[in-house]
C-alpha positions as a LaTeX table, in Angstrom:
\begin{tabular}{lrrr}
\hline
Residue & $x$ (\AA) & $y$ (\AA) & $z$ (\AA) \\
\hline
Unk1 & $-17.27$ & 15.41 & $-1.77$ \\
Unk2 & $-17.37$ & 17.63 & 1.24 \\
Unk3 & $-14.04$ & 18.30 & 3.11 \\
Unk4 & $-16.09$ & 19.00 & 6.19 \\
Unk5 & $-17.43$ & 15.42 & 6.37 \\
Unk6 & $-14.63$ & 12.93 & 6.46 \\
Unk7 & $-16.84$ & 9.98 & 7.55 \\
Unk8 & $-18.97$ & 10.37 & 4.53 \\
Unk9 & $-15.95$ & 10.84 & 2.16 \\
Unk10 & $-14.15$ & 7.70 & 3.51 \\
Unk11 & $-17.60$ & 5.86 & 3.03 \\
Unk12 & $-18.18$ & 6.97 & $-0.51$ \\
Unk13 & $-14.45$ & 6.33 & $-1.38$ \\
Unk14 & $-14.27$ & 2.89 & $-0.52$ \\
Unk15 & $-18.13$ & 2.26 & $-2.24$ \\
Unk16 & $-16.54$ & 3.49 & $-5.38$ \\
Unk17 & $-13.79$ & 0.97 & $-4.50$ \\
Unk18 & $-16.26$ & $-1.81$ & $-4.30$ \\
Unk19 & $-18.29$ & $-0.63$ & $-7.39$ \\
Unk20 & $-15.30$ & $-1.43$ & $-9.33$ \\
Unk21 & $-14.80$ & $-5.10$ & $-8.01$ \\
Unk22 & $-18.24$ & $-5.39$ & $-8.96$ \\
Unk23 & $-17.21$ & $-4.55$ & $-12.75$ \\
Unk24 & $-15.54$ & $-7.51$ & $-13.04$ \\
Unk25 & $-17.14$ & $-11.03$ & $-14.19$ \\
Unk26 & $-17.88$ & $-13.29$ & $-11.03$ \\
Unk27 & $-14.93$ & $-16.11$ & $-11.11$ \\
Unk28 & $-12.55$ & $-13.86$ & $-12.68$ \\
Unk29 & $-9.75$ & $-12.13$ & $-10.78$ \\
Unk30 & $-10.55$ & $-8.13$ & $-10.31$ \\
Unk31 & $-7.58$ & $-6.17$ & $-11.72$ \\
Unk32 & $-8.29$ & $-3.26$ & $-9.10$ \\
Unk33 & $-6.04$ & $-0.32$ & $-9.69$ \\
Unk34 & $-3.24$ & 0.28 & $-7.41$ \\
Unk35 & $-4.16$ & 4.13 & $-7.77$ \\
Unk36 & $-7.42$ & 3.55 & $-7.02$ \\
Unk37 & $-6.64$ & 1.58 & $-3.86$ \\
Unk38 & $-4.49$ & 4.42 & $-2.79$ \\
Unk39 & $-7.00$ & 7.00 & $-3.24$ \\
Unk40 & $-9.50$ & 5.37 & $-1.13$ \\
Unk41 & $-6.83$ & 4.70 & 1.45 \\
Unk42 & $-5.91$ & 8.25 & 1.48 \\
Unk43 & $-9.52$ & 9.04 & 2.60 \\
Unk44 & $-9.07$ & 7.37 & 5.63 \\
Unk45 & $-6.19$ & 9.43 & 7.30 \\
Unk46 & $-8.81$ & 12.45 & 8.74 \\
Unk47 & $-10.94$ & 9.77 & 10.29 \\
Unk48 & $-7.76$ & 8.48 & 12.09 \\
Unk49 & $-7.11$ & 11.87 & 13.38 \\
Unk50 & $-10.19$ & 12.13 & 14.71 \\
Unk51 & $-10.08$ & 8.93 & 16.92 \\
Unk52 & $-7.37$ & 11.17 & 19.49 \\
Unk53 & $-3.67$ & 10.12 & 20.70 \\
Unk54 & $-4.02$ & 6.68 & 20.96 \\
Unk55 & $-4.17$ & 6.22 & 17.35 \\
Unk56 & $-1.71$ & 8.73 & 16.60 \\
Unk57 & 1.06 & 6.14 & 15.73 \\
Unk58 & $-1.72$ & 4.45 & 13.61 \\
Unk59 & $-1.98$ & 7.34 & 11.46 \\
Unk60 & 2.01 & 8.03 & 11.03 \\
Unk61 & 2.48 & 4.16 & 9.97 \\
Unk62 & $-0.65$ & 4.29 & 7.80 \\
Unk63 & 0.32 & 7.45 & 5.77 \\
Unk64 & 3.85 & 5.76 & 5.27 \\
Unk65 & 2.39 & 2.80 & 3.66 \\
Unk66 & $-0.20$ & 4.86 & 1.35 \\
Unk67 & 2.68 & 7.07 & 0.29 \\
Unk68 & 4.41 & 3.68 & $-0.40$ \\
Unk69 & 1.66 & 2.44 & $-2.68$ \\
Unk70 & 1.12 & 5.66 & $-4.22$ \\
Unk71 & 4.93 & 5.28 & $-5.18$ \\
Unk72 & 4.58 & 2.08 & $-6.60$ \\
Unk73 & 1.31 & 3.01 & $-8.79$ \\
Unk74 & 3.57 & 5.02 & $-10.85$ \\
Unk75 & 5.22 & 1.72 & $-12.09$ \\
Unk76 & 2.63 & $-0.92$ & $-11.82$ \\
Unk77 & $-1.06$ & $-0.37$ & $-12.35$ \\
Unk78 & $-2.65$ & $-3.55$ & $-10.92$ \\
Unk79 & $-2.97$ & $-4.38$ & $-7.15$ \\
Unk80 & $-2.57$ & $-8.20$ & $-8.28$ \\
Unk81 & 0.39 & $-7.46$ & $-10.64$ \\
Unk82 & 2.17 & $-5.43$ & $-7.57$ \\
Unk83 & 2.00 & $-8.68$ & $-5.49$ \\
Unk84 & 3.27 & $-10.79$ & $-8.20$ \\
Unk85 & 6.06 & $-8.45$ & $-8.91$ \\
Unk86 & 7.14 & $-8.80$ & $-5.25$ \\
Unk87 & 6.72 & $-12.79$ & $-5.34$ \\
Unk88 & 8.94 & $-12.99$ & $-8.61$ \\
Unk89 & 11.41 & $-10.72$ & $-6.42$ \\
Unk90 & 11.25 & $-12.81$ & $-3.10$ \\
Unk91 & 10.60 & $-9.76$ & $-1.11$ \\
Unk92 & 7.03 & $-10.17$ & $-0.28$ \\
Unk93 & 8.01 & $-10.50$ & 3.50 \\
Unk94 & 10.75 & $-8.13$ & 3.51 \\
Unk95 & 9.98 & $-5.12$ & 5.65 \\
Unk96 & 8.93 & $-1.96$ & 3.11 \\
Unk97 & 7.96 & $-4.54$ & 0.60 \\
Unk98 & 4.75 & $-3.30$ & $-1.46$ \\
Unk99 & 2.82 & $-6.37$ & $-0.44$ \\
Unk100 & 4.05 & $-5.96$ & 3.31 \\
Unk101 & 2.71 & $-2.72$ & 3.41 \\
Unk102 & $-0.40$ & $-3.49$ & 1.64 \\
Unk103 & $-1.19$ & $-6.06$ & 4.29 \\
Unk104 & $-0.58$ & $-3.65$ & 6.84 \\
Unk105 & $-2.91$ & $-1.02$ & 5.23 \\
Unk106 & $-5.72$ & $-3.67$ & 5.51 \\
Unk107 & $-5.19$ & $-4.64$ & 8.87 \\
Unk108 & $-6.03$ & $-0.88$ & 9.91 \\
Unk109 & $-8.88$ & $-0.97$ & 7.29 \\
Unk110 & $-9.92$ & $-4.04$ & 9.54 \\
Unk111 & $-9.41$ & $-2.24$ & 12.81 \\
Unk112 & $-11.81$ & 0.57 & 11.60 \\
Unk113 & $-14.37$ & $-1.61$ & 10.28 \\
Unk114 & $-14.69$ & $-3.51$ & 13.69 \\
Unk115 & $-14.86$ & $-0.14$ & 15.59 \\
Unk116 & $-17.81$ & 0.94 & 13.37 \\
Unk117 & $-19.62$ & $-2.18$ & 14.00 \\
Unk118 & $-19.13$ & $-2.09$ & 17.52 \\
Unk119 & $-20.28$ & 1.67 & 17.44 \\
Unk120 & $-23.61$ & 0.70 & 15.77 \\
Unk121 & $-24.26$ & $-2.26$ & 18.01 \\
Unk122 & $-23.96$ & $-0.80$ & 21.16 \\
Unk123 & $-25.54$ & 2.49 & 22.90 \\
Unk124 & $-23.94$ & 4.99 & 25.46 \\
Unk125 & $-21.77$ & 7.84 & 25.01 \\
Unk126 & $-18.28$ & 6.27 & 25.88 \\
Unk127 & $-16.43$ & 4.44 & 22.98 \\
Unk128 & $-13.54$ & 3.33 & 25.12 \\
Unk129 & $-14.39$ & $-0.08$ & 25.03 \\
Unk130 & $-15.21$ & $-0.44$ & 21.57 \\
Unk131 & $-11.92$ & 1.44 & 20.74 \\
Unk132 & $-9.89$ & $-1.33$ & 22.75 \\
Unk133 & $-11.88$ & $-4.04$ & 21.14 \\
Unk134 & $-10.93$ & $-2.66$ & 17.65 \\
Unk135 & $-7.54$ & $-2.14$ & 18.42 \\
Unk136 & $-6.88$ & $-5.86$ & 19.08 \\
Unk137 & $-6.89$ & $-6.59$ & 15.94 \\
Unk138 & $-3.21$ & $-5.97$ & 15.91 \\
Unk139 & $-2.60$ & $-7.93$ & 18.87 \\
Unk140 & $-2.03$ & $-11.39$ & 17.24 \\
Unk141 & 0.39 & $-9.89$ & 14.48 \\
Unk142 & 4.11 & $-9.25$ & 14.62 \\
Unk143 & 6.29 & $-6.78$ & 12.57 \\
Unk144 & 3.74 & $-4.21$ & 12.73 \\
Unk145 & 5.10 & $-0.71$ & 14.68 \\
Unk146 & 2.66 & $-0.95$ & 17.39 \\
Unk147 & 2.73 & $-0.53$ & 21.23 \\
Unk148 & 3.18 & $-4.13$ & 22.84 \\
Unk149 & 1.93 & $-3.10$ & 26.03 \\
Unk150 & $-1.81$ & $-1.74$ & 24.94 \\
Unk151 & $-3.68$ & $-0.50$ & 28.33 \\
Unk152 & $-6.80$ & 0.68 & 28.86 \\
Unk153 & $-5.05$ & 4.16 & 29.76 \\
Unk154 & $-4.30$ & 4.65 & 26.25 \\
Unk155 & $-7.71$ & 4.92 & 25.35 \\
Unk156 & $-8.64$ & 7.38 & 28.31 \\
Unk157 & $-8.60$ & 10.27 & 25.74 \\
Unk158 & $-10.77$ & 8.44 & 23.22 \\
Unk159 & $-13.28$ & 10.69 & 22.09 \\
Unk160 & $-16.90$ & 10.06 & 23.46 \\
Unk161 & $-19.74$ & 9.07 & 21.10 \\
Unk162 & $-20.93$ & 12.71 & 21.09 \\
Unk163 & $-17.61$ & 14.22 & 20.63 \\
Unk164 & $-16.62$ & 12.10 & 17.82 \\
Unk165 & $-20.08$ & 12.95 & 15.88 \\
Unk166 & $-19.12$ & 16.44 & 16.12 \\
Unk167 & $-15.57$ & 15.71 & 14.62 \\
Unk168 & $-16.93$ & 14.20 & 11.83 \\
Unk169 & $-19.77$ & 16.52 & 11.56 \\
Unk170 & $-22.49$ & 13.93 & 11.72 \\
Unk171 & $-25.40$ & 13.33 & 13.58 \\
Unk172 & $-26.43$ & 9.74 & 15.32 \\
Unk173 & $-28.30$ & 8.87 & 11.84 \\
Unk174 & $-26.23$ & 10.11 & 9.38 \\
Unk175 & $-23.05$ & 8.42 & 11.01 \\
Unk176 & $-24.87$ & 5.11 & 11.06 \\
Unk177 & $-25.63$ & 5.35 & 7.36 \\
Unk178 & $-22.11$ & 5.99 & 6.50 \\
Unk179 & $-20.57$ & 3.83 & 8.93 \\
Unk180 & $-22.82$ & 0.66 & 7.54 \\
Unk181 & $-21.60$ & 1.82 & 4.32 \\
Unk182 & $-17.90$ & 1.56 & 4.74 \\
Unk183 & $-18.48$ & $-1.53$ & 7.06 \\
Unk184 & $-20.16$ & $-3.07$ & 3.54 \\
Unk185 & $-17.68$ & $-1.80$ & 0.93 \\
Unk186 & $-14.65$ & $-2.57$ & 3.23 \\
Unk187 & $-15.74$ & $-6.04$ & 3.70 \\
Unk188 & $-15.85$ & $-6.62$ & 0.11 \\
Unk189 & $-12.41$ & $-5.27$ & $-0.29$ \\
Unk190 & $-10.79$ & $-7.09$ & 2.17 \\
Unk191 & $-12.16$ & $-10.17$ & 0.75 \\
Unk192 & $-10.47$ & $-9.11$ & $-2.44$ \\
Unk193 & $-7.38$ & $-8.74$ & $-0.98$ \\
Unk194 & $-7.56$ & $-11.85$ & 1.19 \\
Unk195 & $-8.07$ & $-13.79$ & $-2.23$ \\
Unk196 & $-5.19$ & $-12.15$ & $-3.83$ \\
Unk197 & $-2.94$ & $-13.40$ & $-0.59$ \\
Unk198 & $-4.59$ & $-16.85$ & $-0.46$ \\
Unk199 & $-4.39$ & $-17.75$ & $-4.03$ \\
Unk200 & $-0.83$ & $-16.93$ & $-4.27$ \\
Unk201 & 0.07 & $-19.12$ & $-1.14$ \\
Unk202 & 0.98 & $-15.94$ & 1.03 \\
Unk203 & $-1.62$ & $-16.24$ & 3.53 \\
Unk204 & $-2.10$ & $-13.08$ & 5.60 \\
Unk205 & $-0.95$ & $-14.25$ & 9.26 \\
Unk206 & 2.23 & $-12.48$ & 9.22 \\
\hline
\end{tabular}
């Protein structure tokens, strides 16, 4: 994959992840590898950097949690097993647990998915409103290190559509294709993670 096309790299990484999920029979809990999930998540960091200063803290938090799961992958191979180990250790909701970090990573992916959906469905050069709406995915959750006083001013430096396309080395047509690819794949990955949390009685609203 080309290093100069972070959006394409990310979309392809999550498409590969969704393909892995599709390999498991319907009705069977997919044994998605932690290492595969970490690899896909690692491809997101360059995209977050392209979003500007308002998302700088998100990248810092995101990278630290990706590194935690990367470390976890050395001792546990499957995401479901990683969660089960935390359940047995009664540390699921404790700060720094692998399961807690997994949920936080999922929320960042949800944020990007919403952002792409809004970008695709709207016109105009400004993306400020779309960024604010996507950012709101964090607003109802506590415990994630974010700024409580989110204001429109935080997003004044958010890149315009034209600026973002330049940063991503995409044009209008190619960016829509890659964003839609990510939206579809990330939705499937998100549903899989929701299922893991819900079947264990953990939920995702914490």
